N, C-alpha and C positions, 0 to 999 in steps of 0.2 A: 722043289725048292720053291719058295713062294716069289712073287714078283720083285717085291721090294729088295730082297737079297740078290736075285738075279741081277737087277739092274744096277745095285751097287757094285757088284762083280764085273759087270761089264763097263761101267764107268772106270773102275781102277784099271782094267786092261788097257785103257785108254791114257794111261798115266795121269788120270785124276784123282782125286781125294787127299785129304789132309787129317792126320790124326791129332786130335786135340783130346785131352782128358779120357785117353784110353778108347774113344770111339772115331769112327771115319766120318769126316764131313766133307761136302762137296762144295766148290763154287758155283755161281749162277752159270758159269761159262761150262762147267762140268755138266750141270744139270740140263743144260740145252741139248746135250747129246740123246737125252731120253726118247724125244719122239723116233729117231732113228732106230734106236735100240728097240723100241717097243715093235717098230714095223718088222725088224730083223726077227725077232722072237715069234711074232705073229700071235701073241698071247696077253692077255689082260686079266687084271685081277685087282682087288681093292690096294689102294695104295694113298699113302700120306706122305706129303713132302714138308717139314716145317724149316723155317729159316731161324738161325740163332746168330747173335752178335756175341763173338768169341774175343776175347784180349788174354795176354798170357797168364792173367789170374783170374778170370771168370768167364762164366757162359751164361747167357740170357736168352731163352726161347721167345721168339717174336709169335707166340700161338695164335694169335688173330689173324695172322698171315698165311697160316699153316694151309696147303691145298689137301682137299680129301676128295679122291674119287672113288665112289662106291658101285661095284659090278652088281646090277640087280636083274631080276627077271622081268620086273615092271617099274617104269621110271614114275616116280611120284611127281606131282605139280610142287615145283621148287618154292612157290610162295607159301604153300600148305607147310611144306618141310621148314621153312623159314618163321613161320608164326607159330610152329610148335616148339622151336628152338628158342624163341625169343619170349614166348608166353603172351604174345600180343593176339588180339581178336581180329585185327583188321591189318591190311599191309600199309593203310593210311597211318597208321601209329607208329610205324618202323622208319627210323631215320633214314634218309637216302643213301648216306654213307655206309650205314650196315647193308642195305640192300646192293650197293654197289660192290662192298666187301664180298658179301655173300655170291653174287653174281660171277666174280672172279676167283673164288677158292673152293666151292663146294659144286660137286657135280655127281648125278646118277647116270650111269652108262649101261645098256642094255649088254648082256652077255655076248661076247663075240664081236662086239662093235669096235674093233682095232681103230677104224679111222676116226670114230667119235671120240673116242679115248684121247687119241693123238691131237685132235683139234682143242680139247679141252685143256690138255697139257700145255700146248702152245699158247692157249689164251692166257693160262696162269704164268707163264714164263715171260709173256710180253707184260703182264700186270707188274710182275716182279721186276722187270727191267725199268719199268716206269717208277717203282717205288723203292727201290733198295737205296738210293742215294738218300732219300729222305730219313730213312731208317736209320742209316749209317749216321746221318748228321745228328738225329735225335739221340744216338747211344754212343758215339765216339767220344773217347775223352782224350784231351791233349797230353795226359800223362803215361799214356801207353803207346809205345812204338808199334807193337804187334796187335793189331786188331782188325776184324772185319766181318762181313756177313757170309755164312756158311750154312749149308743145307743139309738135313739128313732125311733119308729115305726110310719109312717104315713099311 
């Protein structure tokens, strides 16, 4: 079983998760159990965690705030990957906001580095703790009673 499915199962065992539009989503508080789950599983693999704004009528992915952790044999220089992704030729051409976002949402981890995986996961959770309110303010509508920010694990 892949890591993302295993993590979802483990969070559900802790009474986490909500079903919307026939898929399971987790609150940030649910997702905060992942470092402990990863430690207990003592296994890492690629993972993506995407935040969504969900109302009773719609769902919208905040894709720019998605976490991507790739498990690799050789870690690439993060700036080289960023330049490749943005199409820029030098780091000075990249907006500081993009660099900060990249620093908090994209990681490459060496195979077997469970502690490094946990550390970067915790960094992302802290980042989202600081940014979830602004995301909610940006997308919440006074017309919807049921709405919130939820996460999906891939």
